[in-house]
C-alpha positions in Angstrom: 19.4 -17.3 -3.9 21.2 -14.7 -1.8 23.9 -16.1 0.5 22.3 -16.0 3.8 23.5 -12.9 6.2 25.8 -13.0 8.5 24.1 -13.4 12.2 26.2 -10.6 13.4 24.7 -7.9 10.4 20.9 -9.7 11.0 21.1 -8.5 14.8 22.2 -4.8 14.1 19.6 -4.1 11.9 16.6 -6.0 13.6 15.9 -3.4 15.8 15.4 -1.0 13.0 13.4 -2.9 10.7 11.2 -3.7 14.4 10.8 -0.2 14.3 9.5 0.3 10.7 7.1 -2.8 11.1 5.9 -0.9 14.1 5.8 2.3 12.5 3.9 1.0 9.3 2.1 -2.0 10.8 -1.4 -0.1 11.2 -1.4 1.5 8.3 -0.3 -1.4 5.9 -2.8 -3.3 7.4 -5.6 -0.7 6.9 -4.8 -0.7 3.4 -4.4 -4.5 2.4 -8.2 -4.6 4.4 -9.8 -1.7 2.4 -8.5 -3.4 -1.0 -9.1 -7.1 -0.1 -12.0 -6.8 1.8 -10.9 -9.6 3.7 -9.3 -9.6 7.4 -7.1 -13.0 6.5 -6.3 -12.2 3.2 -5.6 -8.7 4.6 -3.3 -10.1 7.1 -1.4 -12.4 4.8 -1.2 -9.6 2.5 0.8 -7.5 5.4 3.2 -9.9 6.4 4.0 -11.0 3.0 4.9 -6.8 2.6 7.1 -6.8 5.4 8.7 -9.9 4.6 9.2 -8.7 0.7 10.4 -5.3 2.5 13.2 -7.1 4.9 14.3 -9.1 1.9 14.6 -5.9 -0.1 16.7 -3.7 2.3 18.9 -7.4 2.9 19.4 -6.1 6.7 23.0 -4.9 6.3 24.1 -2.5 8.6 24.4 0.7 7.1 21.5 0.1 4.4 18.4 2.4 5.0 15.3 0.8 5.4 12.6 1.7 3.4 10.5 4.8 3.4 6.8 5.0 3.1 6.6 5.6 -0.5 8.5 2.1 -0.6 6.3 0.6 1.6 2.8 1.7 0.5 4.4 0.6 -3.0 5.4 -3.4 -1.9 2.3 -3.5 0.2 -0.1 -2.5 -3.2 1.9 -5.1 -5.1 1.6 -7.8 -2.5 -2.0 -6.7 -2.6 -2.3 -7.1 -6.1 -0.1 -10.7 -6.0 -3.2 -12.1 -3.9 -4.9 -14.8 -5.6 -8.5 -13.4 -4.6 -7.7 -9.9 -5.0 -10.6 -7.5 -5.8 -8.5 -5.3 -7.4 -10.1 -4.4 -11.1 -8.2 -2.6 -13.0 -5.6 -3.6 -16.1 -2.0 -5.0 -14.8 0.5 -2.5 -14.4 -2.3 0.1 -14.3 -2.4 0.5 -10.4 -3.1 4.3 -10.6 -6.5 4.1 -13.1 -7.8 1.8 -10.0 -10.3 3.8 -8.0 -10.3 1.3 -5.1 -6.7 2.3 -4.5 -6.7 5.6 -5.1 -9.5 5.8 -2.5 -7.8 3.8 -0.1 -4.7 6.0 -0.4 -6.3 9.0 -0.1 -9.4 8.8 1.9 -8.7 5.7 4.1 -5.1 6.4 5.0 -5.4 10.1 4.3 -1.9 10.3 2.3 -1.1 13.7 0.6 -1.4 14.3 -3.0 2.5 14.2 -3.3 3.1 10.9 -1.8 -0.1 9.2 -3.7 1.3 10.7 -6.8 5.2 9.1 -6.4 3.0 5.9 -5.4 1.1 5.2 -8.3 3.5 7.4 -10.6 1.0 10.0 -11.8 1.6 13.8 -12.1 -0.5 15.7 -9.8 -2.8 17.2 -12.0 -3.9 14.0 -13.2 -4.2 12.6 -10.1 -6.3 15.8 -9.0 -8.6 14.7 -11.9 -9.2 11.1 -11.2 -9.9 12.1 -7.2 -12.7 14.9 -8.5 -14.0 12.1 -10.7 -14.0 9.7 -7.2 -16.1 12.6 -5.8 -18.5 13.0 -8.1 -19.1 9.2 -8.5 -19.5 8.7 -4.5 -22.2 12.1 -4.4 -23.8 10.4 -6.7 -23.8 7.2 -5.3 -24.8 8.9 -1.5 -27.7 11.2 -3.5 -29.2 7.7 -5.1 -29.0 6.1 -2.1 -30.6 9.2 -0.3 -33.7 8.7 -3.1 -33.9 5.1 -2.2 -34.5 6.1 1.8 
């Protein structure tokens, strides 16, 4: 366990960390709700995300706060740790999960370059997966239209 932070150091970093929370709170919660489908679980995962980010940045003067990539990677990690996580897929393979891909691209509207970095996937592979995802969505929509 790390030594407690000096109160003075922590006080100087808290406004910056609060700014980070304010900047990403809505999108982190949105990502959590899209992935977990349960408001209580999503809120817990969002809180755990910012707790983990606070610990990782150590809140020391001069330390840089996490950027969007680290925020979303931490959020995905926290969601996957949720006991009732509905994140199907193989451990360590979040890129293969269509729910995650759909949430990042269509739920949050992140650019391909960011998603590529978050999921550690080359952009061409990401485009292939998105194309397949869109095709599946189109097929599902066409099937539901026939039933109506």
